[in-house]
C-alpha positions in Angstrom: -49.6 -146.1 -188.3 -49.8 -144.9 -184.7 -52.5 -145.9 -182.3 -53.9 -142.4 -182.4 -54.1 -142.5 -186.2 -55.9 -145.9 -186.0 -58.5 -144.5 -183.6 -59.0 -141.4 -185.8 -59.5 -143.6 -188.8 -62.1 -145.8 -187.0 -63.9 -142.7 -185.7 -64.1 -141.2 -189.2 -65.4 -144.5 -190.6 -68.2 -144.5 -188.0 -68.9 -140.8 -188.3 -69.7 -141.3 -192.0 -72.5 -143.7 -191.0 -74.1 -141.5 -188.3 -77.2 -139.4 -188.9 -76.2 -135.7 -189.5 -78.2 -134.5 -186.4 -76.4 -137.0 -184.2 -72.8 -136.3 -185.1 -72.5 -133.1 -183.1 -75.2 -133.6 -180.5 -74.5 -132.0 -177.2 -75.6 -134.4 -174.4 -77.6 -133.3 -171.4 -75.1 -132.6 -168.6 -76.2 -134.1 -165.3 -75.3 -132.7 -161.9 -72.9 -135.6 -161.5 -71.2 -134.8 -164.8 -70.6 -131.3 -163.7 -69.2 -132.4 -160.4 -67.5 -135.8 -160.3 -65.7 -135.4 -156.9 -67.2 -136.8 -153.7 -68.9 -134.1 -151.6 -70.2 -134.0 -148.1 -73.3 -132.1 -149.0 -75.1 -132.3 -152.3 -77.3 -129.3 -153.1 -76.9 -129.2 -156.9 -79.5 -131.7 -158.3 -82.8 -130.7 -156.6 -83.0 -134.1 -155.0 -84.9 -134.8 -151.7 -82.1 -134.4 -149.1 -83.5 -137.1 -146.7 -81.6 -140.3 -147.1 -83.8 -143.4 -147.8 -81.4 -145.3 -150.1 -82.9 -144.0 -153.3 -83.3 -140.3 -152.9 -80.2 -139.6 -155.0 -79.9 -139.9 -158.7 -78.0 -142.9 -159.9 -74.6 -142.7 -161.7 -75.4 -142.0 -165.3 -72.2 -143.8 -166.3 -72.4 -146.9 -164.0 -68.6 -147.0 -163.4 -68.6 -149.8 -160.8 -70.8 -152.1 -162.8 -68.9 -151.4 -166.0 -65.6 -152.2 -164.2 -66.9 -155.6 -163.1 -68.3 -156.4 -166.5 -65.0 -155.3 -168.1 -63.3 -158.1 -166.1 -65.9 -160.7 -166.8 -66.3 -159.9 -170.5 -62.6 -159.2 -171.1 -63.1 -156.0 -172.9 -62.1 -152.4 -171.9 -64.6 -150.3 -169.9 -64.6 -147.8 -172.8 -66.1 -150.5 -175.1 -69.2 -151.1 -172.9 -72.5 -149.3 -173.1 -75.1 -150.3 -170.5 -78.8 -150.0 -171.4 -82.2 -150.6 -169.9 -82.2 -154.2 -171.2 -80.8 -154.9 -174.7 -83.9 -153.2 -176.1 -82.4 -149.8 -175.3 -79.2 -150.2 -177.4 -81.3 -151.9 -180.2 -83.4 -148.7 -180.3 -80.4 -146.5 -180.1 -78.7 -148.2 -183.1 -81.7 -147.1 -185.2 -81.7 -143.6 -183.9 -77.9 -143.2 -184.5 -77.6 -144.7 -188.0 -81.0 -144.7 -189.7 -82.9 -141.8 -191.2 -86.6 -142.2 -190.5 -88.5 -142.9 -193.7 -85.4 -143.2 -195.7 -83.4 -146.2 -194.4 -83.8 -149.9 -194.3 -82.4 -152.7 -192.2 -81.9 -156.4 -192.8 -82.6 -159.2 -190.4 -82.1 -163.0 -190.8 -85.4 -164.7 -190.0 -86.8 -166.2 -187.9 -85.3 -164.0 -185.3 -85.9 -162.0 -182.1 -89.0 -159.9 -182.7 -87.8 -156.6 -181.1 -85.6 -155.7 -184.1 -88.6 -155.2 -186.3 -90.6 -153.5 -183.6 -87.8 -151.0 -183.0 -87.4 -150.5 -186.7 -91.2 -149.7 -187.0 -91.0 -147.2 -184.2 -88.1 -145.5 -185.9 -89.8 -145.6 -189.3 -87.1 -147.9 -190.8 -88.0 -150.4 -193.6 -87.4 -154.1 -192.7 -85.9 -156.5 -195.2 -86.4 -160.2 -194.1 -83.8 -162.6 -195.4 -84.5 -166.3 -194.6 -82.0 -168.5 -192.8 -81.6 -172.0 -194.4 -83.9 -174.8 -193.7 -81.8 -175.8 -190.6 -81.5 -172.1 -189.6 -78.0 -171.6 -190.9 -76.8 -168.3 -192.2 -76.2 -167.8 -195.9 -74.0 -164.7 -196.1 -74.2 -164.6 -199.9 -78.0 -164.6 -200.0 -78.1 -161.9 -197.2 -75.6 -159.7 -198.9 -77.5 -160.0 -202.2 -80.5 -158.3 -200.5 -78.6 -155.2 -199.4 -80.0 -152.1 -200.9 -78.5 -148.6 -201.2 -80.4 -147.4 -198.2 -79.6 -150.4 -196.0 -77.8 -149.1 -192.9 -77.9 -152.0 -190.4 -77.8 -155.8 -190.5 -79.2 -157.6 -187.4 -78.0 -161.2 -186.6 -78.9 -163.2 -183.5 -76.4 -165.8 -182.4 -77.3 -168.1 -180.8 -80.5 -167.5 -182.7 -83.9 -167.0 -181.2 -86.1 -169.1 -181.6 -84.0 -171.8 -183.2 -81.2 -171.8 -180.6 -78.3 -172.4 -182.9 -75.1 -170.5 -183.3 -74.7 -168.8 -186.7 -71.5 -169.7 -188.6 -68.7 -167.4 -187.5 -67.1 -167.4 -190.9 -70.4 -166.3 -192.6 -70.7 -163.5 -190.1 -67.1 -162.4 -190.9 -67.9 -162.5 -194.6 -70.7 -160.1 -193.9 -68.4 -157.8 -191.9 -65.8 -157.9 -194.7 -68.4 -157.0 -197.3 -71.2 -154.8 -195.9 -70.2 -151.2 -195.3 -72.9 -150.4 -192.7 -73.4 -151.4 -189.1 -73.6 -155.1 -188.2 -75.3 -155.9 -184.9 -74.8 -159.4 -183.5 -77.1 -160.2 -180.6 -75.4 -162.7 -178.2 -78.0 -162.8 -175.5 -77.5 -166.5 -175.1 -73.7 -166.8 -175.7 -73.0 -167.9 -172.1 -74.8 -171.2 -172.9 -72.9 -171.9 -176.1 -69.4 -172.7 -174.8 -67.7 -170.7 -177.5 -65.9 -167.5 -177.9 -67.8 -164.2 -178.2 -67.5 -162.1 -181.4 -66.3 -159.3 -179.1 -62.8 -160.6 -180.0 -63.4 -159.2 -183.5 -64.0 -155.6 -182.4 -60.4 -154.6 -183.0 -60.7 -155.5 -186.7 -64.3 -154.3 -187.3 -65.2 -150.9 -185.9 -68.7 -151.2 -187.4 -69.5 -154.3 -185.3 -71.8 -154.0 -182.3 -72.2 -157.0 -180.0 -75.3 -157.2 -177.8 -75.3 -159.2 -174.5 -77.4 -159.2 -171.4 -77.5 -160.0 -167.7 -81.1 -161.4 -168.1 -80.3 -165.0 -169.2 -77.3 -166.8 -167.9 -76.8 -164.2 -165.1 -80.3 -164.5 -163.8 -81.2 -160.8 -163.7 -84.1 -160.4 -166.1 -85.9 -158.3 -163.6 -83.1 -155.8 -163.4 -83.2 -154.9 -167.1 -79.5 -154.5 -167.8 -78.3 -155.0 -171.4 -74.9 -154.5 -172.9 -73.7 -153.1 -176.2 -70.0 -153.9 -176.7 -68.6 -151.8 -179.5 -66.0 -149.4 -180.7 -65.4 -146.8 -178.0 -66.6 -144.0 -180.3 -70.0 -145.8 -180.9 -70.2 -146.3 -177.1 -69.5 -142.6 -176.6 -72.2 -141.5 -179.1 -74.7 -143.9 -177.5 -74.0 -142.5 -174.1 -74.6 -138.9 -175.4 -78.0 -139.9 -176.9 -79.4 -142.1 -174.2 -81.6 -140.8 -171.4 -79.2 -139.7 -168.6 -80.3 -141.9 -165.7 -81.3 -145.1 -167.7 -80.4 -147.6 -165.0 -81.7 -147.1 -161.5 -79.8 -147.1 -158.2 -81.4 -150.3 -157.1 -80.7 -152.1 -160.4 -77.1 -151.1 -160.4 -76.5 -152.1 -156.8 -78.4 -155.4 -157.2 -76.4 -156.3 -160.3 -73.1 -155.4 -158.6 -74.1 -157.6 -155.6 -74.8 -160.6 -157.9 -71.7 -160.2 -160.0 -69.6 -160.3 -156.8 -70.2 -164.0 -156.8 -70.1 -164.8 -160.5 -69.3 -168.5 -159.9 -72.8 -169.1 -158.6 -74.2 -168.1 -162.0 -71.5 -170.2 -163.8 -72.6 -173.3 -161.9 -76.2 -172.7 -162.8 -75.3 -172.3 -166.4 -73.6 -175.7 -166.3 -76.8 -177.3 -164.8 -78.9 -175.6 -167.5 -76.6 -176.9 -170.3 -76.7 -180.4 -168.8 -80.4 -180.3 -168.6 -80.7 -179.0 -172.1 -78.9 -182.1 -173.4 -81.1 -184.3 -171.3 -84.3 -182.6 -172.6 -83.1 -182.8 -176.2 -82.5 -186.6 -175.8 -85.8 -187.2 -174.0 -88.0 -185.1 -176.3 -86.4 -186.7 -179.4 -87.7 -190.0 -178.3 -91.3 -189.0 -178.0 -93.7 -190.3 -180.7 -95.5 -186.9 -180.9 -92.2 -185.1 -181.7 -91.2 -184.7 -185.3 -87.9 -182.8 -184.7 -85.8 -181.2 -182.0 -83.2 -178.7 -183.2 -79.8 -178.7 -181.6 -79.5 -175.7 -179.3 -76.6 -173.5 -178.1 -79.0 -171.5 -175.9 -81.1 -172.2 -172.8 -84.1 -173.4 -174.8 -85.1 -175.9 -177.4 -87.2 -175.5 -180.6 -89.4 -178.6 -181.0 -91.7 -179.5 -183.9 -94.8 -181.5 -182.8 -97.2 -183.5 -184.9 -100.1 -181.8 -183.2 -98.7 -178.6 -181.7 -102.0 -177.3 -180.5 -102.9 -180.4 -178.6 -99.5 -180.5 -176.9 -99.7 -176.8 -176.1 -103.2 -176.9 -174.5 -102.3 -180.1 -172.7 -99.3 -178.4 -171.0 -101.4 -175.4 -170.1 -104.0 -177.7 -168.5 -101.2 -179.0 -166.2 -99.9 -175.5 -165.3 -97.0 -175.5 -167.7 -96.5 -172.7 -170.3 -94.2 -172.8 -173.2 -93.9 -170.4 -176.2 -95.9 -171.1 -179.4 -93.5 -170.0 -182.3 -95.4 -171.7 -185.1 -96.1 -168.4 -186.8 -92.4 -167.6 -187.2 -90.7 -168.3 -190.6 -90.0 -172.0 -191.0 -91.3 -172.8 -187.6 -94.7 -174.4 -188.4 -95.8 -176.7 -185.7 -93.1 -175.5 -183.3 -93.0 -174.8 -179.6 -90.1 -173.2 -177.9 -89.3 -174.8 -174.6 -87.1 -173.0 -172.1 -84.9 -175.3 -170.0 -86.1 -175.2 -166.4 -84.8 -176.7 -163.2 -84.3 -180.5 -163.1 -87.6 -180.9 -161.2 -89.4 -178.6 -163.7 -88.0 -180.6 -166.6 -89.1 -183.9 -165.0 -92.6 -182.6 -164.6 -92.6 -181.4 -168.3 -91.4 -184.8 -169.5 -93.9 -186.6 -167.3 -96.8 -184.6 -168.7 -95.6 -185.3 -172.2 -95.4 -189.0 -171.4 -91.7 -189.5 -171.5 -90.3 -192.6 -169.8 -87.1 -190.6 -169.3 -88.7 -188.2 -166.9 -86.3 -189.1 -164.1 -83.5 -190.4 -166.3 -80.1 -188.7 -165.5 -81.8 -185.8 -163.9 -79.4 -183.2 -162.6 -79.0 -183.6 -158.8 -79.7 -180.6 -156.6 -76.2 -180.7 -155.2 -74.8 -179.8 -158.6 -75.6 -176.2 -157.7 -73.1 -176.5 -154.9 -70.5 -178.5 -156.8 -67.6 -177.3 -154.7 -69.0 -178.5 -151.3 -68.7 -181.9 -149.7 -66.2 -184.7 -150.1 -63.2 -184.5 -152.4 -60.2 -182.3 -152.8 -62.2 -179.2 -153.6 -62.0 -175.8 -152.2 -63.4 -172.3 -152.6 -61.7 -169.1 -151.3 -62.7 -165.5 -151.5 -60.4 -162.6 -150.5 -61.5 -159.0 -150.1 -59.2 -156.1 -149.5 -59.3 -152.4 -150.0 -57.9 -152.9 -153.5 -59.3 -156.2 -154.8 -62.1 -158.8 -154.5 -61.1 -162.3 -155.5 -62.9 -165.6 -155.7 -60.9 -168.8 -156.4 -62.1 -172.4 -156.7 -60.3 -175.6 -157.5 -60.9 -179.3 -157.8 -57.7 -181.3 -157.7 -59.2 -184.5 -158.9 -61.4 -183.5 -161.8 -60.5 -181.4 -164.9 -62.8 -178.8 -166.5 -61.6 -176.0 -168.8 -60.4 -173.1 -166.6 -62.6 -170.0 -166.2 -60.3 -167.0 -165.5 -61.1 -163.3 -165.4 -58.6 -161.0 -163.7 -58.8 -157.9 -165.8 -55.3 -158.6 -167.2 -55.2 -160.4 -170.5 -51.7 -161.9 -170.1 -52.3 -163.0 -166.5 -55.6 -164.7 -167.6 -53.6 -166.6 -170.3 -50.9 -167.6 -167.7 -53.4 -168.7 -165.1 -55.3 -170.8 -167.7 -52.0 -172.8 -168.2 -52.1 -173.9 -164.6 -55.6 -175.4 -165.0 -54.9 -177.0 -168.4 -51.4 -178.4 -167.6 -52.0 -179.4 -164.0 -55.2 -181.2 -165.1 -57.3 -179.6 -162.4 -60.5 -177.5 -162.3 -59.6 -173.8 -161.7 -61.9 -170.8 -161.5 -60.5 -167.3 -160.7 -62.3 -164.0 -160.8 -60.6 -160.8 -159.6 -62.0 -157.3 -159.5 -58.9 -155.1 -158.8 -57.8 -151.5 -158.9 -56.2 -151.7 -162.3 -56.7 -148.0 -162.8 -53.8 -147.6 -160.3 -51.5 -150.4 -161.5 -51.4 -154.2 -161.7 -49.6 -154.8 -158.4 -52.5 -155.6 -156.1 -54.3 -157.8 -158.7 -51.3 -160.0 -159.4 -50.3 -160.3 -155.7 -53.7 -160.9 -154.3 -54.6 -163.5 -157.0 -51.4 -165.4 -156.0 -52.3 -165.2 -152.3 -55.9 -166.4 -152.9 -54.7 -169.2 -155.3 -52.2 -170.4 -152.7 -54.7 -170.4 -149.9 -57.2 -172.3 -152.1 -54.7 -175.0 -153.3 -53.6 -175.5 -149.7 -57.2 -175.9 -148.5 -58.0 -178.4 -151.2 -54.9 -180.5 -150.3 -56.4 -181.2 -146.9 -54.2 -183.5 -144.8 -52.1 -184.3 -147.9 -52.3 -188.1 -147.3 -51.2 -190.2 -150.3 -49.9 -187.3 -152.4 -46.7 -187.4 -154.4 -45.5 -184.3 -152.5 -42.7 -183.5 -154.9 -42.9 -182.2 -158.4 -40.2 -181.9 -161.0 -40.5 -180.3 -164.4 -38.1 -180.8 -167.2 -37.1 -178.0 -169.6 -40.0 -177.0 -171.9 -39.9 -175.8 -175.4 -37.3 -173.1 -176.3 -38.0 -171.3 -173.0 -36.1 -174.0 -170.9 -38.2 -173.4 -167.9 -37.6 -175.7 -164.9 -39.7 -175.8 -161.7 -39.0 -177.9 -158.6 -41.8 -178.1 -156.0 -42.1 -179.6 -152.6 -45.5 -179.5 -150.8 -44.1 -180.8 -147.5 -44.8 -177.5 -145.7 -41.4 -175.9 -145.6 -41.4 -172.5 -147.3 -38.5 -171.5 -149.5 -38.5 -169.6 -152.8 -35.8 -169.3 -155.5 -36.2 -167.3 -158.6 -33.6 -167.5 -161.4 -35.4 -166.1 -164.4 -34.0 -163.5 -166.8 -36.6 -161.2 -168.5 -35.5 -158.4 -170.9 -38.5 -156.2 -171.0 -40.4 -154.1 -168.4 -43.8 -155.6 -169.3 -45.2 -158.8 -170.8 -48.5 -157.9 -172.4 -50.4 -155.8 -169.8 -48.4 -157.1 -166.8 -45.3 -155.6 -165.2 -42.4 -158.1 -165.5 -41.3 -157.5 -161.9 -44.7 -158.8 -160.7 -44.0 -162.4 -161.8 -41.4 -163.3 -159.1 -43.7 -161.5 -156.6 -46.6 -163.7 -157.8 -44.8 -167.0 -157.3 -43.2 -165.9 -154.0 -46.7 -165.0 -152.7 -48.0 -168.3 -154.0 -45.3 -170.4 -152.3 -45.9 -168.6 -149.0 -49.6 -169.2 -149.0 -49.4 -172.7 -150.5 -46.7 -173.4 -147.9 -44.4 -175.0 -150.3 -40.7 -175.0 -151.4 -40.6 -173.6 -154.9 -37.6 -173.2 -157.2 -38.0 -171.7 -160.6 -35.3 -171.3 -163.3 -35.9 -170.2 -166.9 -34.0 -168.8 -169.9 -35.1 -167.9 -173.4 -35.2 -165.3 -176.2 -38.8 -164.1 -175.8 -40.3 -162.9 -172.5 -43.7 -164.2 -173.4 -42.4 -167.7 -174.1 -40.2 -167.6 -171.0 -43.1 -166.8 -168.7 -45.5 -169.2 -170.5 -42.9 -171.9 -170.0 -42.6 -171.0 -166.3 -46.4 -171.3 -165.7 -46.7 -174.5 -167.7 -43.7 -176.0 -165.9 -45.2 -175.0 -162.5 -48.5 -176.6 -163.6 -46.8 -179.9 -164.6 -44.9 -179.9 -161.3 -48.1 -179.3 -159.4 -49.8 -182.1 -161.2 -47.1 -184.5 -160.2 -47.0 -183.3 -156.6 -50.8 -183.4 -155.9 -51.2 -186.8 -157.6 -52.6 -189.2 -155.0 -52.9 -193.0 -154.8 -56.5 -193.6 -153.7 -55.5 -196.6 -151.7 -52.6 -194.9 -149.9 -53.4 -193.0 -146.7 -49.8 -192.5 -145.6 -48.1 -189.2 -145.4 -45.1 -188.9 -147.7 -42.5 -188.1 -145.1 -40.1 -190.1 -143.0 -41.2 -188.0 -140.0 -44.7 -189.2 -140.3 -46.2 -185.7 -140.7 -46.0 -182.8 -143.0 
């Protein structure tokens, strides 16, 4: 089956679920739809001509913001719908797939209240199916409640208000069995440390994944939500939505904040660390009956006297959410994780002796500043914007987003196999080709590694990598400052994944020039993917050996006394 046939089959599967009046709807055509080219003078949209920053209509398709989110979320631009908060795509799902007064939807309760509100607005009957006592998902029970008019199933994972991830296998069981639309709301997925269900979109065209910039990304005031789905669903949503649903100011503010995504990533780490601290501290309080494990940025806590605790917190100027009326949440308050200082105050009011125990230090928000072999580099050109950070002395799983799936995979090997912390985000002109992205990532990575090495005192300097796997990749590395590059790698195809094969020698040449190192690479094998993966792993192992430092050795590894 060809790719075009697969797309046609997916489209027909979704079309069969759409309301009849939606299938052939003709969307409102904006002035910017009629003329996409850049003009000197705009006299076509009846706008006020005097420039004040907001006198022009915003882009109805948000191309810049979608391009950035495509890199960060690792999904194609065509699979992203942007709404006015997640509430807009929630409402659109009902309008697309449910006939008012003649359709039902299922939700696993307790859950986010907006699903049932949107259902009521659209005159859709709600079927509540309970989660287990510990808020787990029972796919068999839920599927047993499906009725002939059930068009949509809503699942929230991590769930609100319980905070737990729903079992991925149970969700897949529902996707395999239910013939309607399955919406999985991942508003809190960035706090969970697990893979998004967007990786399943290729298998399940009826899956819609909701995400948001409100929580982990700190943009609740901008009201930008995402529906990540089959491109045909995104196309239909775009035809039905109000044309200018996200303002000029909201789009530009979101683009500005996403330009430094690592700042948000750092704060997520602080929130996750604080969540663990709060869970431990609250569990030790005599007035607490239970604290549920959370994969989100909040904790659901059952108190012996919920009302007394709630009013006591209010009297001290602290507000939490009373969720005791939700299914299976009797006596429960939902507590959002605050800053370390806010959490200390909360625990102090609750009488915890752990109010200041292991509190997250303020400097954790600037974790790449100060002493140590750490560095952060940003590089901006006409074609790319790149941020790279590294810590040569501490390992953390790499966070890589370049817009190129195979390059992401290769760069992750450097972090894992060199045993270093490595973050790379690149927004590049991939609509042209992959050249600038691959080259500029190498340049920024080389600059960052060189900066982190500092004066190089006590390092091993040299790195040698033995043949690895069937790829027989060998890398020789010298960080002494001389620049030389040898490439003896035979690749049979024009591309590996989504990257041009000719870009890999260019990548390592640019890296050696900016790291200022001597780099020799040789590899052979029967599979281009394995060959290149062997090369990146071998480079990482060589780098690990070369940057290894004896803490008590301040000498320079050179007979000349300098590098």
